[in-house]
N, C-alpha and C positions, 0 to 999 in steps of 0.2 A: 185385311185380306178379303178377296172376292171369292165367296163360297157359293157354288152351284149345288142346289139341293135337288135330288132326283125325286120322282113321283112317290116311290115307296117310303122314303124318309118323311116326306110331307104328310102323306096319308096316315102313317103311323103317329106322327106328331099330333095330328088333329084327332085321331081316334083313341089314343091311349095316353096315359100318364106314364112316361118311361123315358128311356134314353133318347129316343128321337125327339120327344117334346123338349127335353133338356138341351139337345143340340140346336134345335130351332131357336129356343130362347137365347142361347149363347151367341148364335150367329146374328140374331136381331140386335143384341146388345153391344156386340164388340166388332162386328164385321159388316161387309156389304153382302146382303142376301140376294143372290141371283136366282131367278125362276124363269125357265124357258116357256115360251108360248106352247111348245109341244107338251111340256109337263102340265101346264094348266088344262089343256084339252084332255089329257089322259086322266088327270085328277077328277075333272067333271064326270067323265065316263065311269071311272071306278067308284066314285061316291054314289052315283045314281044307280048304276046297274048291279054292282057287286054288294055294296054296303047299304043300298036303299035309303040313302040320306035324303031328307026332304029338300025340295027345290030351294026353299028360302034359306036353309042352312048352307046349301052348296053355294048359292049366290053370295052369301056373306063371306064364306071362305075364299071364294074367287076374288071378291072385292079386296079382301085383305092381301092376297097374293099380288094383286095388281098395284098395290101401294109399294111393293118392293121393286127392285130393278128387273124389268121383264125383258128377256132376250127374244127378239122376233124369231120366227121360224127361219132357219137357214135355207138358202136356196137349194142346197144339196146335203145329203147325209155325209158323214165322215167316211172316207174310203176304207178305214180299218175293217178287216173281216171280223164280224161278230156273229155269234149263234143267232141272236135275236136282231132282226133287221131294225126294229124300232130303237134299239140302243145306239145305233149309228146316228140317229137324229139327236139323241140326248148328248152324245159326245160332241157332235157338231155344234149344238147349242151352247154347251159349256165353253167351248173354244171361241165361239163367236162373241160370247159375253166376257172374254178375257178372264175367265175364272182362274184363280190360283189353285183351286182344288175342287174336285167333284166328289160329293158325299152321296153314297148309294148303298143300298142293301142288295142290289141286283148282282147275283152270283156271276152272271155272264160278263158284266163289266169288271167286277172284282177279279175274275180269273185272268183278265188281260191287263191288269193294272200296270204290270212291269213293262208292257209294250206301249201303253197309252201315251199320248203326247202331253199329258198333264197328270199330276198326282190324282189317283182314284183311291178313296178310302171308304171303309164302312163307318157307320156312326160311332162305334166304339173306338176305332182308330183315330177318328177326328177328335173325339172327346179327350183321348189320352194325349194326343199331340198338343192340344190346347191347354191341358192341365199339367203339362210337363212330366207326365208319367213315362217311364222307359218303354 
């Protein structure tokens, strides 16, 4: 399965030991991990400005992400109306990468999951789907 991981899932996976870290390990072990160029740029910004991660650590994380399948920035954002304009780029990136699923903790994306052109699930939903839980 081609799994597109959103910024918040990846930042949580790197910053904490929890569900997002487990989801990342599962995706790396059993699926194709898709990371958008727009996500990489957002991660760099979040880690540097909000979490004040040292540049060397950021460079190491970005190098790791670039070892995955990186989806170039699409030419246009997805036309779906979303509250946060930047989420249109995330959706467009997931589709450009031919993702089977978009895993995100972003409430704006999760709120429109039923209308989205691909499955959009939170980390818990992805975990449950993969582990066969109802």
